[in-house]
C-alpha positions as CSV (number, residue, x, y, z in Angstrom):
1,M,137.5,169.0,80.7
2,K,133.8,169.6,79.7
3,I,132.5,168.0,76.6
4,S,130.2,170.1,74.5
5,T,126.7,169.0,73.5
6,K,127.8,168.4,69.9
7,E,130.7,166.1,71.0
8,S,128.4,164.2,73.4
9,V,126.0,163.5,70.5
10,F,128.7,162.5,68.3
11,L,130.2,160.2,70.9
12,V,126.7,158.5,71.5
13,L,126.2,158.0,67.8
14,K,129.6,156.5,67.4
15,Y,129.0,154.0,70.1
16,V,125.6,153.2,68.7
17,V,127.1,152.4,65.4
18,L,130.0,150.3,66.9
19,I,127.5,148.3,69.0
20,F,125.5,147.7,65.9
21,F,128.3,146.5,64.0
22,T,129.5,144.4,66.9
23,I,126.2,142.7,67.1
24,L,126.0,142.2,63.3
25,C,129.4,140.3,63.5
26,L,128.7,138.3,66.6
27,Y,125.1,137.3,65.9
28,P,125.9,134.7,63.2
29,L,128.5,133.0,65.5
30,L,125.8,132.9,68.3
31,W,123.2,131.6,65.9
32,L,125.5,128.8,64.7
33,F,126.4,128.0,68.4
34,L,122.7,127.7,69.4
35,S,121.6,125.8,66.3
36,S,124.4,123.2,66.8
37,F,122.3,122.0,69.9
38,K,118.9,121.6,67.9
39,S,117.5,118.8,65.9
40,N,116.8,119.2,62.2
41,S,113.2,119.4,62.8
42,E,113.6,122.1,65.5
43,L,116.0,124.0,63.3
44,Y,113.2,124.3,60.7
45,S,110.3,124.9,63.2
46,N,112.2,127.3,65.4
47,P,115.3,128.6,63.6
48,W,115.7,131.8,65.6
49,G,114.8,130.6,69.1
50,L,116.7,128.9,71.8
51,P,117.2,125.1,71.7
52,E,114.9,122.9,73.8
53,S,117.9,121.2,75.5
54,F,121.7,121.7,75.2
55,S,122.5,118.3,74.2
56,L,125.9,117.3,72.7
57,V,124.5,114.6,70.5
58,N,125.2,116.6,67.2
59,Y,128.8,117.1,68.3
60,M,129.3,113.4,69.1
61,Q,127.8,112.4,65.9
62,A,130.2,114.9,64.0
63,I,133.1,113.3,65.8
64,T,132.1,109.6,65.5
65,E,130.4,109.5,62.0
66,G,131.8,112.6,60.4
67,H,135.4,111.8,61.5
68,I,135.9,115.5,62.5
69,L,138.8,114.7,64.7
70,Q,140.8,113.0,61.9
71,Y,140.1,116.1,59.7
72,F,141.1,118.3,62.7
73,G,144.5,116.4,63.0
74,N,145.3,116.7,59.3
75,S,144.5,120.5,59.5
76,V,146.8,120.9,62.5
77,I,149.7,119.0,60.7
78,I,149.4,121.0,57.5
79,A,148.8,124.5,59.3
80,V,151.4,124.1,61.9
81,S,154.1,122.8,59.5
82,A,153.3,125.5,56.9
83,V,153.4,128.3,59.5
84,V,156.7,127.3,61.2
85,V,158.5,126.9,57.8
86,A,156.9,130.2,56.4
87,V,157.7,132.3,59.4
88,L,161.3,131.1,59.6
89,L,162.1,131.5,56.0
90,S,160.3,134.8,55.5
91,S,162.1,136.2,58.6
92,M,165.4,135.3,57.2
93,V,164.6,136.7,53.8
94,S,163.4,139.9,55.4
95,Y,166.6,140.1,57.5
96,A,168.8,139.6,54.4
97,I,166.9,142.2,52.4
98,M,166.5,144.9,55.0
99,R,169.7,144.4,57.2
100,M,172.4,143.3,54.8
101,Q,173.9,145.6,52.2
102,W,173.9,144.3,48.7
103,K,173.0,145.7,45.3
104,L,169.9,143.8,44.4
105,S,168.2,143.9,47.9
106,K,165.5,146.3,46.7
107,A,164.9,144.4,43.5
108,A,164.5,141.3,45.5
109,L,162.0,142.9,47.8
110,Q,159.9,144.0,44.8
111,V,160.0,140.5,43.3
112,F,158.7,139.0,46.5
113,L,155.9,141.6,46.9
114,L,154.9,141.0,43.3
115,G,153.7,137.6,44.5
116,M,150.8,139.4,46.2
117,M,149.4,140.2,42.7
118,I,149.3,136.5,41.6
119,P,146.0,134.8,42.4
120,V,146.0,131.3,43.7
121,Y,143.9,130.0,40.9
122,A,146.6,130.8,38.4
123,M,149.0,128.4,40.2
124,I,146.7,125.3,40.3
125,V,147.5,123.8,36.9
126,P,151.3,124.2,37.0
127,L,151.5,123.0,40.7
128,F,149.3,119.9,39.9
129,S,151.6,119.0,37.0
130,M,154.7,119.5,39.1
131,F,153.5,117.5,42.0
132,N,152.3,114.8,39.8
133,K,155.7,114.4,38.2
134,M,157.3,114.5,41.8
135,H,154.7,112.0,43.0
136,L,153.5,114.3,45.8
137,L,149.9,114.3,45.0
138,N,147.6,113.0,47.8
139,T,150.3,113.9,50.4
140,H,150.3,116.6,53.0
141,L,153.4,118.1,51.3
142,A,151.3,119.0,48.3
143,V,149.3,121.4,50.4
144,I,152.0,122.6,52.7
145,I,154.5,123.7,49.9
146,P,152.1,126.0,48.1
147,H,150.8,127.5,51.3
148,I,154.4,128.3,52.3
149,G,154.8,130.1,48.9
150,I,151.5,131.8,49.0
151,S,152.3,133.3,52.5
152,F,155.7,134.6,51.5
153,P,154.7,138.0,50.0
154,M,152.4,139.2,52.8
155,A,155.0,137.9,55.5
156,I,158.0,139.6,53.9
157,F,155.9,142.7,53.6
158,I,155.1,142.8,57.3
159,M,158.5,141.8,58.6
160,S,160.6,143.8,56.3
161,G,158.7,147.0,57.4
162,F,159.6,146.2,61.0
163,M,163.1,145.1,60.4
164,G,164.1,148.1,58.3
165,A,163.3,150.4,61.3
166,L,165.6,148.5,63.8
167,P,168.7,150.6,64.8
168,K,172.0,149.3,63.4
169,E,173.7,150.0,66.6
170,M,172.3,146.8,68.1
171,E,174.0,144.6,65.5
172,E,177.3,146.6,65.7
173,A,177.3,146.2,69.4
174,A,176.7,142.4,69.0
175,V,179.6,142.2,66.4
176,M,181.9,143.9,68.9
177,D,180.9,141.2,71.5
178,G,181.9,138.5,69.1
179,C,178.4,137.4,67.8
180,N,178.3,135.9,64.3
181,I,175.4,136.6,61.9
182,Y,173.4,133.6,63.0
183,Q,173.7,134.7,66.7
184,I,172.6,138.1,65.8
185,F,169.5,136.9,63.9
186,F,168.3,134.2,66.4
187,K,169.3,135.9,69.7
188,I,168.7,139.6,68.9
189,I,166.5,140.2,65.7
190,M,164.0,137.4,66.3
191,P,163.1,138.2,69.9
192,I,162.9,141.9,69.1
193,S,160.6,141.1,66.1
194,Q,158.1,139.0,68.2
195,S,154.9,141.2,67.4
196,S,155.6,141.0,63.6
197,I,156.3,137.3,63.7
198,V,153.2,136.6,65.7
199,T,151.2,138.7,63.2
200,V,152.6,136.6,60.2
201,A,152.1,133.4,62.1
202,V,148.3,134.1,62.9
203,V,147.4,135.5,59.5
204,T,149.1,132.5,57.8
205,F,147.5,130.0,60.3
206,I,143.9,131.3,59.7
207,N,144.4,131.4,55.9
208,I,145.6,127.9,55.8
209,W,143.1,126.5,58.5
210,N,140.2,127.9,56.3
211,D,141.5,126.9,53.0
212,L,139.3,124.6,50.9
213,L,140.8,124.9,47.4
214,L,144.2,123.2,47.7
215,P,143.3,120.2,49.9
216,Q,140.4,119.5,47.7
217,I,142.4,119.6,44.5
218,F,145.7,118.0,45.7
219,L,144.4,115.4,48.2
220,T,142.2,112.4,47.2
221,D,142.3,110.2,50.2
222,S,139.6,111.1,52.7
223,S,141.9,110.1,55.6
224,K,144.2,113.0,54.6
225,M,141.6,115.6,54.1
226,T,141.4,118.9,56.1
227,L,138.4,120.2,58.1
228,P,137.1,122.6,55.3
229,V,137.0,119.6,52.9
230,G,135.6,117.4,55.6
231,L,132.5,119.7,56.1
232,T,131.4,118.9,52.5
233,E,131.1,115.3,53.5
234,F,127.9,116.1,55.4
235,Q,126.1,117.2,52.3
236,G,124.4,114.3,50.5
237,Q,122.8,114.0,47.1
238,Y,119.3,114.2,48.5
239,T,119.6,115.3,52.1
240,T,121.8,117.2,54.4
241,N,122.2,116.8,58.1
242,Y,122.5,120.4,58.9
243,V,122.6,120.5,62.6
244,V,125.6,117.9,62.7
245,E,127.1,120.1,59.9
246,I,126.7,123.2,62.1
247,A,128.3,121.5,65.0
248,A,131.2,120.5,62.8
249,V,131.5,124.1,61.6
250,I,131.7,125.3,65.3
251,I,134.6,122.8,65.9
252,T,136.3,124.1,62.9
253,I,136.2,127.7,63.8
254,I,137.1,127.4,67.5
255,P,140.9,127.2,66.9
256,S,140.9,130.4,64.8
257,I,138.9,132.3,67.3
258,I,141.1,131.1,70.1
259,V,144.3,132.1,68.4
260,Y,143.1,135.5,67.4
261,I,141.8,136.3,70.9
262,W,144.9,135.0,72.4
263,L,147.2,137.0,70.2
264,H,145.3,139.9,69.0
265,K,147.4,142.4,70.9
266,H,150.5,141.3,69.1
267,I,148.7,141.3,65.8
268,M,147.7,145.0,66.1
269,E,151.3,145.8,67.2
270,G,152.8,143.9,64.2
271,M,150.5,145.4,61.7
272,V,151.2,149.0,63.1
273,A,154.9,148.3,63.1
274,G,154.9,147.0,59.5
275,A,152.9,149.9,58.2
276,V,154.3,152.8,60.0
277,K,158.0,151.9,60.6
278,G,158.3,150.6,57.1
């Protein structure tokens, strides 16, 4: 099939624009990576050029003096715990709303989706008061619990759209084979819903991993802080060690990039399934 001149020009322009935006998105990451190998003086004198040597001094300083690995471990504990609980509970809620027949199922779905309209900042004062009375302040639970609740509306929105389109014949056949509701959910529905579950898990993980607000408010002990809060420790009253801070930023963003690259196909499938099938 021959392509007309007009279509060829449009195709070239499209790829030029896409390449431009790709460079626009990737260049800040490349600049951060290259700058993490420079010294402070080199960063000021040659901010856009290549480093004189690719030394790991800044990374070692971020690990030893900046305690980045400790903050990294805290972020892993909070993010993984919140993601596992949020995915499990939201998938159960979505299954109950979309697959079970009860009068208030649609109303329950609307109530959960209303949570998308509530800003996080509106929850800070009541949550702080509740956690203070429950003696949960300065514990990882004070960050994990709000993140589970915050992730619920989007998670249910994505998974309910997928589960609502599944054929009922699968469940009917499973019931005929003697499966109970728990076996149907864990052995049939969960494996089929893999793409939407992965989408929810990745979106939730990235949001929690990059969150600064909740850990900074609910945690006071530096040994329990997460990576975004730990990055602020590199900023002093009079001076800031920018290159070490940049190295710490690289360490911080690597997990998010790896998770997204590894699971991006499932993310796109889950988004499309939730948007179209729902």
